C-alpha positions in Angstrom: 131.6 123.0 150.3 131.6 123.2 154.2 129.5 120.0 154.5 131.9 118.2 152.1 134.8 119.1 154.3 133.0 117.7 157.3 132.1 114.5 155.5 135.7 114.0 154.4 137.1 114.3 158.0 139.3 111.5 159.3 137.1 111.4 162.4 133.8 109.6 162.2 132.2 111.8 164.8 133.0 114.9 162.8 131.5 113.4 159.7 128.1 113.5 161.5 128.1 117.2 162.1 125.7 119.2 160.0 125.9 122.8 158.8 123.7 125.5 157.5 124.4 128.9 156.1 122.2 131.8 157.2 122.7 135.6 156.9 126.5 135.5 156.6 127.1 132.8 159.3 127.8 129.1 159.0 126.1 127.2 161.9 127.5 123.8 162.9 125.3 121.4 164.8 125.5 117.9 166.2 126.8 115.9 169.2 130.5 115.1 169.6 132.3 113.0 172.1 135.1 115.5 173.0 136.1 119.1 172.8 138.9 118.0 170.4 136.3 116.9 167.9 134.4 120.1 168.3 137.6 122.0 167.4 138.4 119.7 164.5 134.9 120.4 163.0 135.3 124.1 163.4 138.7 124.1 161.8 137.5 122.0 158.9 135.1 124.7 157.8 137.0 127.8 159.0 138.6 128.7 155.7 135.7 127.7 153.4 134.7 131.2 152.5 136.4 134.4 153.7 134.2 136.7 155.7 131.8 134.0 156.8 131.4 133.7 160.6 131.4 130.2 162.0 129.0 129.6 164.8 129.9 126.3 166.4 126.7 125.0 168.2 127.9 121.4 168.5 127.4 119.8 171.9 130.1 117.8 173.6 128.7 114.7 175.2 131.5 113.2 177.3 131.0 109.6 178.1 131.3 108.5 181.7 134.3 106.4 182.4 133.8 103.5 184.6 
């Protein structure tokens, strides 16, 4: 269910985030271009299952402007 929510995101970057469930926690992993996308990914899975802790391990890779 959590992976499906990520895959259905309006943001392409969020659709690339992976998740795995382990010992009562849902771990998010991947690389995202902004903190906004990181927050969107976390919110997408936040209400999937009550009582499950979301551990957002995604990395923000901000591109250099120039």
